[in-house]
N, C-alpha and C positions, 0 to 999 in steps of 0.2 A: 495546364496539364493535357498532354495528348494521349488519348485512350484509343487503343486498337483492339477490336473484338474479333476473335477467330470464328468466322462463320462457315468454315469449310466443311462442316458436318451437316449442312443443310441439304435436304433432299430436293429433287427436281419437281416431283409431281404432288406428293402429299407427305406430310410430316410423320416421322417416327418420334419417339420420346425426346432424344437429344436434339433432333432438328427443330422440334417445336420449342424446346427449352431455349435454343439459340435465337430463334426468330422472335419469340415473345419478349425475351429478356433484353435483346439489343434494341427492340422497339421502345420499350419503356425506359431503358437507360439513356437513349438518345433524347428523351424528353427532359432529362435532368442535366445532361452534359454532352457536348459534341463528341461524336464517336466516328471512327473510320473502321469499316468492315474489311476483313480478309476473306476472299473467296478463291475457289480453285476451279470454278466452272461458271461461265456466264449464265447458265440456266438456273443457277441458285438465286439469282436476283429476283426471279418471279415470286419467290417464297419469302423474300426479305423486304424490309422497309426501304424507302428511297433515301439512302444515305451515301456519303462518300465511300468508295471501295477501292481495293487494290487486288489484282490477280496475282496469286503465287502458286506454287506447286501443291498438289493434292496431299492430304495427310497420309494417304497410302503409298505415296511415291517413295522411291529409294532415296530421294533428296531430303526427306523429312528430318533426319537428325541434324541437318545443317540449314533448315528453313530460316533460322534466325538471320542468316546473312542476307536473305531476301527482305525480311521484315525490317532489318536495321535501316534500309533505305528510306523508310517512312519516318525515321527519327521519333519513335514513340517513347513516351515516358513509362508507360505500362501497357502490357498486353494481357488480355483475359482470354483463356481458352475454355470451352465447355467440355473438354476432355483432358486427360492427364498425360497423353502421349505426345504432346507438341514438342518438337525438337527445341533444345535450348542451348546447344553448343555455339559459342561465338556471339551471344546476344549482348546488346548494349542497352538494355531496358529491364525494368522490373517485370516479373512474370507471375501470374496467378493461374493455377491449374485446377481442374474440377474432377472429382471422383464421384461418380453417380452411385456405385454399388460395388460390392465384393463378390457378386454372384458367381463369377467364373472361376473363383478359387475352389468352390464347392461343386460347381456344375461346369466342367471344362469344355463342353461342346461349344465351339465358336459360332457366331451368326453365319448362316448358310450363304448369305449373299456376298461374303467377302471372297476375294481371290484366294486360290489354293495356297499360295505362298504366305499370304497374310494370315490365313487360318492356322498354318503351321507355326508361325511366329506367335500367334495368339496362345496356342496350347503351351508352347515353351515358356512364354512370359508368365503364365499362371501356374507353373509348376512350383514356384517358390515365391517368397515375399521380396527378395532382394531387388529384382528389377523395378518393382513399384517403388520401393524405398529410394532407390537411386534417382529415379525420375522426379519424385516429389521433393526430395531434398535439394534438387537443383533449382527449384522454384523459390519464390519469395513468400508465397502464401498459398493455401489450399482452400478451395471451396467444395462443399458437398451439399446434397439436396435434402438431407433428413438428419434428425438427431440420431436415428437408429444407425445409419451408416457412419456418422461421426464417432459414435461409441465403439463400433467395430474397428475403425481405424486406430483409435486410441488403444484399444485392447491389444491389437497386433503391432503397435508401435510403428506405424507405417511412415511417419514423418516427424521431423523435429520442427517443422514449420507450423504456424498458427492455422487452425482449421475453423472455418466459419460456415454455418448453414445458410444457404440461399435457396429457399424452398421452390419446388415446382408449383405450378398452379394450373388453372383450366379456363382462363379468361377467353380463349379463342372461341369457345362455343356460345358465349353469352349473346353474340349478335347473329348467330346462325338462324336460318329460317326455322320457325317452330319453337324456338327457345322461350318465347313469351306468348303463351296461349291466352293469358288473361283469366284462365280458369284453373284453380287448384283442385286436383283430384283428392279424394279421401280414401280411395281403395284401389286395388289392382284393376286396370282396365282390360287387360288381356292376360293370358298365361305365358307371356313372352319373358324369357330370361336372356339377358344380353351378356356376351363375353367379347371384350375388346382387348386383343393381345395376340402375341405370336403363338406358335405351336412348338416352341422349344421344349425339351423334356421337363425342365424345371417349372414350366408353366402348369404342368399337371392337368391338362385339359381332359385326360381320360376320366378323372374323378367327376368333372362336370357332366360328361356324357353318361357315366354310370348312374348318376343321381336320377336320371330320367326314368329309370326303372321304378322309382317310387314317386314319380311326378307325372302320372299319365295324362293330366290335363294341360301340360306345359310344353312349350316349344323352346328349344335352345338355339339362339341365333349366334353363330360364330362369324364375326365381322371381318376378320383380317384375311389377307391372301393366303391361300393354302394349295399345296401340291396335290395332284391326283392320288398318289400313293397314301398320303396322310389322310386324305378325305375318306378313302376306302377303308383304311384301318379303323378310323373312328366310327364309321357306320356299322362295322361288324361287332363293336363292343356290346351294344344293346340292340338286338334285332327289333325293328319296329319303332325305335326311338325317333321322336320328332326333332330332327336337327335341320336347321336352315343354314346353308353355307352361302355367305355373301361375297366372298373372295375380294374384299375391299369395298369401302364405302366412303362417300364424301362426308364432310362435316354436317351438311344439311340432312343427309340420309341417316347419319349417326344420331342426330338430335331427334329426328322423327321416330326412330326405333326406340330410343330411350323414353320419349314422351308417353309412349303407350305401354311401356314395359312394367312388369311386376317388380323386377329388380335387376341390377347389374350383379353378375356373379364372377368370382375368380377363385381358383384353388391353388394359386401359386405357392411353391415351396420356399421361394426366396424372391425378394424385390429390393430395389434401392429407394423406391418411392411408391407411387400408385396413382398416376395421373388419371386413369379411367375412374377410380373411386371419386376423385374430386369432381370430375366432369359430370358423373351421374348425380352426385349429391348436390351439386350446384343447381341442378334442374329439379331437385326434390324427389329424386328416385332413390329408394332404399338400396343399400348394398349388402350382399351376403358373401362373405369372404373368409378365406382360410385364416386360422388363428396363428399368425406370425407377428413378430414384434413390429415390423414396419406398418402393417395394416392396423394394428392397435393404435399406433401413433397417428395415422392419417384418418382412420374411421372413427376413433374415439368411442363415445357412447351411442353414436348414431348407427353403427354397423351391427349386423348379426354375424356371429362367428361360428365356425365349425373346425374340427380337426382336419388338417390338410388332405389326408387320404380317405376320409370318412364320407363316402357318397351318401349313405343313409343320413348322416348328420347334416349334410348340406340340404338334403330334401326336407328334413325336419325344420330347418331354419326357414326355408322358403314357405313351408306350410304355416309357420307362425304369422306370416304376413296376412293370412286369411282370417286371423282372429279379429274380433270386433275392435276397431280403433287402432290396431297395431300398425297397419300400413301408414295411416295418417300421422301417427306418432313418429314413426321412423322417417317419414318424409320431412316433417318439420325439423327434426334433429339433424337430418342430412344437410338442409339448407344452412343451418347455423354452423355446422362443422365446416362446410365448404368455404364459408365466408372468411375463415382463417387464412386461406391461401389465395393471394392475388399477385399478379406480375408487378404491379406498381410498387407494392411493399418489398417484393424480392429485389427489384431494381434499386430501391433505396438502400437496402442492406448492402448490395454489391457495390454501389458507389461509395458508401462509407468504408468498405474494406479496401477498395482501390485507393482512396485518399490516405488511409492509415498505412497501407503498404508503401505508397510513394513517399511518405514522410519518414518511415523507419530507415535506419542505416541498412545498407546492403548486407544480406545474410551470407556468411561463409558457406561454401558447399561442403 
């Protein structure tokens, strides 16, 4: 069976969520079965394992609807894409597509780094369910990253195809400098609160900043890249708030910040998974997160929860970690919870789905 893995969403310098999902999953899958990668830029190879590859057009290209004619030349039995928008017209192979979340049906502002034309198409695409249904029903099977997203897909009847959960994980940080200190903390080492994520409106970073009004001894570290206008806006929300803007960090810097943190915090209104939660928990760092279904799934009994727009509730949850024994308890629970998510298990699930899909009769569109 010849498996082709669509790696065209891989970033050039450092991973975002889908880029890391691609890199980690193709690495582990290749340990179980030979894989050929699809790339659209040679720079992506620096972020991917040393595997056979083929250069095709970019997923944002006008050629994307007919990309199958390029892929057909590889004679694959099955192609897996970590996104749902891979073109499928004219394909001579089985196709598995991935849906990470349904966020943009409720929060329609597209990612700011996309070209203007693609942002327009993004908005139009998410105005109704039928474009998604059309794309998914043209595939042979669908993968998603959480039970929460799978339940939403079933609720909205997005596809007639089988839906399988292949979870995200956080194995990439395990070998980073500082991940193994040899010493387990029993309480907060600093007043640092860590946020890893974008500044899209649905991320609700404003609530994180406003919580600092009730957390005078704490610093909020915002790790991702941020524009000057957004930085200024956040600084004016709570005068005198202790906010540290990092404007991007390496994995080693990320681990070092987590290692000394009181907690990882996020107030997201919507998510498809929650990779930063697993990353922090895998290092024994408690997580304080908004009470939404996906975070209940990922954080389980380890996390502390607050209502998404309740800044005072967030601060109260952070203060709980100062209670005797509470931080150590949450740290231990976090490690146990994070152990549920690893890329090797996810790759094993994916390979089973690939084999099952290859063995099934072709699905009518």
